[in-house]
ZADO-46958 format. One line per field, with one value per residue (C-alpha): x, y negated, z negated. Coordinates in steps of 0.1 Angstrom, whole numbers, plus 5000, padded with zeros to 4 digits. Each point is the difference from the previous one (the first is absolute). Layout:
BEGIN
c1	[X,...]
c2	[Y,...]
c3	[Z,...]
//
This chain:
BEGIN
c1	[5001,5014,4997,4974,4975,5015,4989,4973,4985,4970,4998,4966,4961,4972,4975,5008,5036,5030,5029,5033,5036,5023,5035,5030,5021,5031,5012,5022,5022,5004,5031,5006,4998,4970,4980,5014,4984,4970,4992,5009,4977,4975,4999,4994,4973,4984,5004,4972,4971,4985,5006,4974,4975,4996,4999,4973,4977,5005,4985,5019,5028,4980,4976,5025,5021,4968,4988,5034,5006,4962,5009,5033,4987,4967,4998,4966,4982,5026,4967,4978,4984,4999,5040,5003,4984,5024,5027,4991,4993,5036,5013,4987,5006,5041,4991,4986,5024,4969,4962,4990,5003,5036,4981,4964,5008,4969,4996,5001,4973,5005,4983,5004,4980,5011,4990,5026,5029,4988,5010,5027,5011,4993,5017,5036,5024,4998,5037,5000,4971,5008,4988,5008,5018,4969,4976,4977,4986,4970,5011,5016,4972,4975,5029,5005,4968,4983,5026,4999,4964,4980,4999,4990,5032,5029,4987,5023,5040,5003,4967,4995,4962,4997,4982,5015,5027,5030,5016,4976,4976,5034,5022,5034,5017,5017,4975,4989,4975,5002,4975,5011,4995,5018,5032,5001,5000,5028,5022,4986,5014,5042,4998,5017,4983,5023,5022,5035,5003,4971,5007,4973,4976,4984,5019,5013,4977,4966,4980,4986,4986,5011,4983,4984,5033,5006,5035,5022,5014,5025,5011,5038,5019,4996,4967,4968,5008,5035,5003,4992,5024,5025,5002,4995,5032,5024,4994,5005,5038,5005,4994,5015,5030,4999,4988,5009,5018,5000,4971,4981,5018,4986,4965,4996,5019,4973,4973,5013,5004,4964,4984,5020,4994,4966,5013,4980,5025,5021,4982,4994,5040,4999,4971,5024,5033,4981,4986,5039,5008,4997,5029,4996,4984,4983,4975,4970,4975,4994,4978,4966,4996,4963,4969,4974,4990,4994,4965,5016,5030,5029,5012,5017,5000,5029,5015,5034,5010,5037,5002,5029,5005,4987,5026,4989,4963,5013,5008,4967,4994,5034,4987,4968,5019,5030,4966,4984,5002,4985,4973,4994,5006,4980,4973,4964,4991,5012,5034,4994,4992,5035,5027,5031,5027,4988,5029,5015,4975,5013,4979,5009,4986,5005,5002,4978,5022,4976,4969,4992,4978,4967,5017,4997,4980,4980,5026,5002,5015,5020,5011,5014,5013,5004,4967,5012,4988,5031,5025,4984,5001,5039,5014,4975,4986,5010,4978,4996,4981,4999,5010,4994,4965,4988,5014,4983,4965,5006,5008,4972,4972,5007,4974,4978,4970,4998,5003,4979,4975,4997,5020,4977,5008,5032,5015,5006,5008,5029,5014,5000,5020,5022,5009,4983,5035,5021,4977,4987,5037,5002,4975,5008,5040,4983,4978,5027,5033,4988,4959,5003,5033,4983,4982,5011,4976,4993,5022,4984,4978,4996,5010,4975,4975,4972,5002,4978,4997,5043,5007,4978,5001,5041,4991,4979,5026,5030,4970,4997,5034,5006,4965,5007,5034,4991,4992,5028,5019,5034,4996,5002,5031,5014,4995,4976,4969,5001,4976,4971,4973,5020,4984,4962,5009,5006,4966,4979,5014,4998,4962,4990,5010,4994,4964,4997,5019,5016,4968,4999,5027,4968,4974,4964,4989,5029,5017,5036,5024,5039,5015,5013,4964,4983,5028,4991,4967,5000,5024,4978,4967,5009,5013,4964,4980,5019,5002,4968,4986,5027,5000,5035,4996,4967,4982,4984,4976,5010,4979,4993,5034,5014,5036,5016,5007,5024,4992,5026,5030,5019,4967,5000,5041,4986,4980,5026,5018,4974,4995,5038,5001,4968,5016,5035,4983,4978,5035,5019,4979,4988,4962,4986,4961,5009,5018,4970,4974,5019,5006,4962,4987,5020,5023,4979,4966,4994,4969,4983,4985,5032,5021,4978,5007,5037,4998,4978,5024,5034,4982,4997,5039,5009,5028,5013,4997,5027,5034,5030,5030,5022,5035,5031,5022,5037,5022,5034,5030,5030,5035,5020,5009,4957,5002,4972,5021,4965,4966,4971,4966,4971,4965,4985,4984,4959,4982,4986,5031,5019,4975,5007,5038,4998,4974,5027,5030,4988,4976,5021,4972,4974,4969]
c2	[4998,4967,4965,4985,5032,5000,4959,4987,4975,4999,4976,4987,4993,4978,4977,5002,5002,5027,4993,5020,5006,4993,5021,4981,5027,4995,4975,5019,5000,4965,4986,4983,4964,5012,5011,4965,4983,5021,4991,4961,4997,5024,4975,4965,5025,4995,4968,4987,5018,4969,4982,5023,5000,4962,4999,5027,4974,4973,5012,5037,5003,4980,5032,5028,4984,4999,5035,5015,4976,5018,5037,5004,4986,5021,5025,5011,5030,4998,5030,4972,4998,4958,5007,5029,4972,4971,5028,5009,4961,4991,5027,4984,4973,5011,5014,4973,4972,4982,5006,5002,5036,5000,5014,4991,4963,5004,4988,5031,5003,5004,5038,4984,4966,4968,5003,5033,4980,4971,5025,5014,4965,4993,5028,4988,4983,4964,4998,5028,4980,4982,4969,4969,4973,4985,5022,5018,5035,4984,4980,5034,5021,4969,4997,5035,5022,4983,5009,5037,5012,4973,5016,4971,4979,5007,5030,5010,4993,4994,4991,5007,4995,4983,4963,4998,4976,5031,4980,4980,5037,5018,5004,5007,4974,4985,4967,4976,4972,5005,5015,5019,4971,4978,5027,5010,4958,5001,5021,4995,4964,5017,5016,4984,5015,5026,5005,5026,5009,4989,5013,5020,4961,5010,5037,4992,4967,4998,4975,4975,4967,4977,4964,5005,5005,5037,5014,5030,5018,5023,5027,5003,4995,4963,5000,5027,5034,4986,5018,5036,4990,4993,5036,5011,4984,5009,5034,4993,4978,5035,5018,4978,5010,5037,4997,5026,4974,4965,5001,5010,4979,4969,5013,4996,4969,4984,5012,4989,4966,5003,5009,4969,4972,5015,4986,5024,4994,5015,5035,4998,5008,5021,5020,4999,5013,5027,5012,5007,5012,5043,5011,5001,5031,4985,4968,4977,4982,4969,4974,4983,5019,5008,4984,5018,4990,4964,4996,4979,5019,4982,4995,5034,5024,5014,5030,5022,5032,5015,5029,5020,5020,5030,5013,5029,4989,4968,5016,5002,4958,4996,5016,4984,4964,5007,5003,4971,4982,5035,4994,4966,4999,5030,4987,4998,4955,4978,4990,4968,5007,5024,4991,4999,5013,5016,4987,5016,5027,5024,5025,5024,5021,4989,5019,4976,4998,4968,4985,4963,4973,5005,5035,5014,5019,5004,5002,5000,5025,4981,4964,4977,4971,4970,4984,4969,5000,4985,5016,5035,4989,4987,5022,5029,5022,5027,5028,5018,5038,5006,5039,5008,4984,5015,5035,4992,4994,5032,5018,4991,5006,5030,5027,4970,5007,4967,5020,5025,4978,4975,5015,5011,5037,5029,4987,4961,5018,5020,4967,4981,5030,5005,4958,4980,4994,4997,4978,4979,4986,4997,4976,4983,4998,4985,4977,4982,5009,4989,4990,4970,4992,4997,4970,4965,4970,4977,4972,4974,5018,4997,5036,4987,5002,5020,4993,5025,5019,5002,5037,5016,4994,5005,5031,5013,4993,5018,5031,4998,5000,5029,5018,4994,5021,5027,5024,4983,5029,4978,5010,5036,4994,4983,5027,4979,5021,5041,5000,4978,5018,4980,4964,5014,5004,4968,4984,5022,4986,4966,5003,5015,4975,4974,5012,5017,5006,4970,4990,5013,4972,4973,4999,5008,4962,4989,4988,5008,4974,5011,4998,5030,5016,4977,5008,5037,5002,4968,5027,5029,4982,4985,5033,5020,4971,4997,5036,5007,5001,5029,5016,4997,4996,5007,5004,5038,5015,5033,5015,4965,4983,4971,5013,4982,5026,4988,5015,4980,4993,4987,4977,4990,4989,4982,4976,4997,4982,4980,4986,4994,4981,4974,5001,4991,4973,4981,5005,4988,4970,4990,5008,4992,5005,5031,5018,4982,5019,5032,5003,4994,5023,5031,4991,4990,5017,5034,5023,4999,5042,5008,4985,5013,5035,5000,4986,5026,5029,4984,4997,5040,5004,4975,4985,4967,4977,4982,5010,4979,5011,4997,4990,5021,4989,4986,5009,4986,5017,4978,5009,4986,4968,4992,5011,5017,5037,5015,4994,5027,5003,5010,5011,5005,4962,5007,4968,4985,5000,4985,4973,4992,5002,4974,4977,5001,4993,4984,4974,4968,4978,4984,4996]
c3	[5000,5009,4979,5019,4989,4963,5002,4983,5021,4986,4969,4992,5017,4989,5014,5039,4997,4996,4986,5016,4999,5026,5000,5008,5024,5004,4973,4980,5034,5005,4991,4958,5019,5019,4970,4985,5025,4995,4969,4998,5035,4977,4972,5024,5013,4966,4989,5026,4987,4983,5031,5024,4964,5003,5036,5002,4975,4979,4966,5007,4979,4968,5004,5002,4972,4979,5009,4991,4966,4990,5019,4980,4965,5004,4971,5001,5019,5035,5011,4987,5042,5005,4986,5027,5025,4986,5006,5038,5004,4987,5022,5036,4991,4997,5034,5020,4979,4994,4993,5036,5016,5020,5033,4998,4984,4981,4965,4977,4976,4963,4981,4968,4987,4989,4962,5004,5015,4973,4971,5012,5002,4966,4986,5016,4989,5007,5009,5029,5013,5038,4986,5019,4980,4979,5007,4976,5000,5011,5029,5014,4999,5015,5029,5009,4992,5028,5025,4983,4999,5024,5029,5021,4989,5021,5020,5025,4999,5038,5016,5042,5002,5035,4993,4966,4987,4995,4980,4971,5001,4994,4963,5012,4985,5032,4996,4980,5006,5038,5025,5029,5026,4980,4998,5029,5015,4972,5016,5039,4993,4989,5033,5031,5033,5017,4976,5012,4961,4978,4959,4985,4989,4964,4993,4972,4980,4981,5022,4969,4998,4973,4998,5030,5019,5018,4992,4996,4971,5015,4984,4988,4971,4988,5019,4993,4985,4992,4969,5021,5028,4976,4990,5027,5014,4975,5007,5036,4990,4988,5029,5019,4986,5005,5035,5032,5018,5010,5020,4975,4972,5026,4999,4966,4994,5029,4978,4970,5017,5009,4967,4989,5026,5012,5035,5028,5022,4978,4994,5041,4997,4976,5016,5034,4977,4987,5023,5021,4973,5009,4992,4956,4990,4972,5005,4991,4999,4973,5006,5011,5032,5011,5006,4994,4963,5015,5014,5030,4999,5003,4962,4993,4968,4980,5004,4997,5015,4992,5026,5014,5032,5005,5025,5014,5003,5016,5026,5015,5000,5014,5028,5000,4997,5027,5028,4986,5031,5020,4976,5010,5034,5006,4974,5025,4990,5026,5003,4995,4963,4997,4987,5027,4980,4968,4970,4968,5001,4968,4985,4971,4971,4969,4959,4981,4969,4986,5007,4985,5005,5025,5009,4964,4993,5030,5032,5038,5010,5032,5004,5029,4988,5008,5004,5016,5038,5016,4981,5018,5034,4999,4967,5002,4967,4974,5000,4969,4993,4965,4999,4963,4994,5027,4990,4969,5009,5026,4971,4979,5019,5008,4993,4991,5020,5023,5034,4992,4993,5028,5034,5029,5001,5000,5032,4982,4970,5016,5020,4966,4986,5025,5009,4978,4978,5031,5015,4976,4988,5042,5003,4966,5021,5026,4986,4986,5020,5034,4992,4982,5021,5036,5018,4994,4995,5030,4999,4979,4977,4970,4979,4977,5025,4990,4970,4975,5025,5005,4978,5016,5030,4997,4983,5030,5025,4980,4996,5036,5012,4980,5009,5033,5005,4978,5030,5021,5018,4989,4968,5003,5021,4975,4968,4984,5001,5010,5026,5020,4977,4969,5001,5000,4960,4998,5020,4980,4965,5014,5013,4971,4976,5021,5007,4960,4977,4992,4989,4969,4989,5000,4976,5011,5016,5007,5038,5008,4987,5002,5033,5004,4994,5032,5016,5000,5000,5028,5021,4993,5007,5028,5020,4990,5011,5033,5009,4987,5039,5007,4960,4997,4959,4985,4960,5003,4973,4988,4967,4993,4996,5025,5018,5029,5030,5027,5035,5026,4978,5033,5012,4958,5010,5029,4977,4978,5026,5017,4958,5000,5030,4985,4969,5014,5018,4969,4981,5026,5010,4972,5006,4967,5007,5022,4964,4981,5022,5001,4962,4990,5022,4997,4963,4978,4996,4985,5006,4974,5003,5009,4974,4972,5013,5001,4969,4984,5021,4984,4963,5003,5004,4966,5022,4998,5034,4985,4992,4982,4988,4967,5003,4989,4976,5002,4970,5003,4983,4987,4996,4970,5017,5005,5041,5013,5003,5018,4995,5000,5006,4978,5013,4970,4993,4995,5018,4971,4985,5032,4997,4962,5009,5026,4989,4969,5020,5027,4984,5025,5002,4973,5002]
//
């Protein structure tokens, strides 16, 4: 029996969440210098935790600290139903880095009463409560209780409902006192039409109105979030000293300079240096990166991942990135939207060593950066597939009954059993390596032209690029797929997810809000409707249950090609109205009856639709001179234990 089979992947399950462990295979084979680098970067990855809590909502930090205080000090019956409900609520807040669902964005409904919470607060030492200066316990409760208990107050972290003011109706803490129109006008006024190297305006700031004037509060050492950023920089400076090369050392230096100044041109310089560092074994992301949490898709949430290259698995992504120009040239999209020369596309499979910020506990399994359109065009991009996280998902899902419940028949089950792991990973690789790096904006098109629909359209573009190429004979020639039938496993998985099974993640009565979920339904629904006359894909009933049935896989590929052409046109031309029409028509609404059916079938499996991870603990060992002699990994820490330790050791922002 190998180490993977002995490893205990599952930690615990509650609400709609399951916590897993991931194995950092190969860490013991790193050099001491590389281990030390991983350790310092991991500390930097944890120091920014409070930033994301605050970005996700202005009351999150105080609510978290309040609940942690009463949870730790509670001396009553911990099997009491209301206390158990409070425990689940706190665990969900930890998971989502705030009081709203990490994916669906809706506010959690507590399963305990205000009276119960007040009794616990009154029984807690006042010195351990997160009181603001001169604030009384009564004032704290008066301010926070409506936020916690009233479903009408701050109901959504990110609102994407068409026709509403997305800024005023979103609880995310990126704006204060400004409307959507005011925010868009503010940033439009900063842009120069036709600018060749535009920074990502507003990426690292909070936009506020003070004394009638709109201004930015910049996230930097002497600005907003300064105390947390100081701690991040402290560990980055240690990492700089043990960097693997001068190239990597310059990457760390530029990131430190950005954190000190908040200068977005320095961030661009850092991004270019980072994507060009393809030789280092150890790598990391640390900073304000993805804009999914901003209803306008501009401001970036703080995240971090520390990783090292999986040398064997990277062979697959090396092949893809080396063929990037071939993929671009043979894409079905209009020649006017293609890159004449694909530059700097690099890709690798990585082993995650530490997750932080918006990549913890819930993480992506693939990343393509930087997000700047002009940098992608001129310098290229770096893509990663996170192999050990995918492995953890796959190992934890073995024998859980999901396929037996939702897959149409034995032919489809056999396809998935034989090929799904291969083609699922390959689709992620194609999505990240060449999908996000493909295509170009026409001259003069604003990168933010698609506004709130930009993220969904971008994810759809990358997914469709990968879906189009999966059946290509070139992939068999390159050894990326074993035969001409393998692609069908991912086609079936994708359509089943987009049309049916991702619905289990959405509460009854709600629309799809999250960009990746909208993207998947957009593609699957569009293909279902456009192929309906020829019955390319069907939703069929069998024994009273609904299933996806694909009748013509090659025709489905032709539909994906057609849709890729249109999505790339929308992106390249900045066609906001077309983006809006497509997403609202196919990507937002759920069939109520089908939604109820799918949720009920899933409920009988007793599974959690969302997964996240507990981080390993790195324990440095020191020699007689106080220098690190080795770094060991401990996988035994539990979820609650880890979260309380992080709150104790990495609480860098005051309330």
